[in-house]
N, C-alpha and C positions, 0 to 999 in steps of 0.2 A: 489528738488528731496525729499526733507523729507515728503513734501506735497504729495506725489506721493505713497511713503510709507505708510502713514497713512492711505490714502485713501485704499489702499489693505489693511491693515489689518482690516481697519474699515468692509470691503467688506465679509474677511474671516467671520469677528466676525458675519457679518449678513445670510452669508451662512448657518455658524454651525446653529443658531438661529433658521433660515426657518428649517432644516433637523429636530432639536430637534422637535419644533412645528408640523410638519409633523405625526413624529412618534409617541407622544400625541395623544392617543384617536384613533390610530389605530387598525385594527383588532388585529394586533401580542402583540400589546401594553395590547388589553383590555380581551385579551386571556390566560389562565393560561397554564402553560405545559401538565396540563393534560387534557385539551379539543383538545388540537393540536394532540394528535396521537388516533384520533376517525376510528369510520366505515365510509367509502363513502356507496351511496346507493348503490352498488353493493353487500354491504355485506365485502367488501375487506378493511384488515387496509390500511389507508393512511400513505406512506411516513413521516417522521418527517424531521423537516427543522433543517439541523445543519449547524453553523457556524464555520470559522475558529477559531483557540482559539487566534491569535491575534485579529481578530476584537473584540470577545467577552471581550479579557483585554480592549481594547480602549475605548468598547462602559461601561465597567464599572467605566473606570477611569473618561470616560467625566463624566457619571451620577455622581461621588465623590464617591461610594460605598469604602470605603475601606477594608471593610471586604469580599466584593467579590475579589477583587483585591488581596485581602493578600491570598485568598484560590487561584486564578487564578496560583498565584507564586511559593504557593508552589505544587497545579499539573506540574509545568515545563512551566508557560507561559513566554516568554520571554519577561523582560523587559522593553527592549530596542527597541520592534516591531516597524516596521515604516510602514505607509498607504502608498498608491501608489506613494504620492507627496514627501514619506521621514521623516513626520511627527511622531514621537513619543509621547507617552501618555507624558510626561514631557515637550513637545512643545503646547500639545492641554492645557492643566492644566495651562502653562503660558500664553493664547491668554484667555482662559476663565476667567482667574484672580482667579484661586482656589488655592491657597495658601497652604492650607491644603493641597490637593491634590501633589503640585508641592513639601511638605515639605516631604511627605511619600515615594512619588515614588523615590526623591533623598536618603534619608534613608536607604529604600533596595536596592540603586545601581544602579540607573539608569544613564547613561550616561550624564553629565549635557553638555559635552561641544559636543555632537554629533548633525553634518549640516543636514539640509535636504537637498533636492533633489537642491536646491536652495543656498547651505552655511549657513541658517540662523540656528543659535543655541537658544536654548529655551534662551540666554541672547537676543540675537536679537528680539527676537517675544515679551518679555516683556520691553523690552526697547521701540519696537514700539509701542508699545499700552499702554505703560506711567505709569505701574505698577512697584511701586517704592519700594515697600515692598516686591515683588517676585525680583526685581531686587538684592535691598541687600541682598536677601537669595542666591539667586545664586551666588553673590560675594563671598559671606563668606565662598561658601564652592566650592569654585575654578573653580567658570566660569571663563573663558578666555574674559577679556574686551580686547584683541587681535584678535581675532576672525575675521577673513574675509570671506565674502560671496562670492559670484560669482560673483557680479561687485564689487569687490573689498571694500567692505562698512565694518565698524566697527559697534558693537552695539552703538556707540556717534552717528554715521554718520544716520541710520535707527529712533533714538530719537525725538520725535517732542515736548516735553517741554520744558522747560527750566532750573528745576527743577532735571529732567533728565539727563539734558547735562553735569548740573554741577556735579550730583555725576556721571557718569561717567567719565568726564575730571579728577577729583579729583583722581578716582580712579587706571585713567592710570598715571597719574602724581605720586602718590603713588608707583605705580607696578614698574613703571619704562620702562626697557628693555623687552617683552614677549617673552618665548621664541618661538614660534610661528611666529611672526610675532617680530621680534628684533628692527624693526626700528619706534615701535608703538608711542615711547617718541616724537620721530623726527618727526613722521606725525602729532601727537597731536600739538605740537608747531607750526608748520605750519600750521595749521587750526586754532590755537586761534590768531595767530597774525596776 
């Protein structure tokens, strides 16, 4: 099962990379905002394209633009805005291995334990990708190691690397029972015996 999750994670990262590659060099990327509000051939003004604040916020986070993200937050952007799949900017920063953005979002009040449409928390995402630094940071800031996704999997279950498994097992053992999943220690002991 872990290999399937790893493949899913790799496919998600590849789709995101493909999306970013399509953006780079696109007409929208090359054209500054001053060039977008131009006169058409008939002499009338073309309408400006406007994106929903949530989409702009997610794009700024994905780009790692902390200044833009901070400005959007000051303007009222929802730090926990989710896309159609339920992914928040924190989920995406974990998937992208952007530790600086993860830290910025957590310090700015992002919901560290919010699940996506399949119940994957940012900790699930980081654990499945093997990003130990991010997993440690999330745990230090209150990530629930006992969070269960819609398949009944803990972050430990979606971890694919030995070092990640050791880290998560140690944290489960350290935390003992987790309120949202009171039998996590028992489940952990069952998995390691």
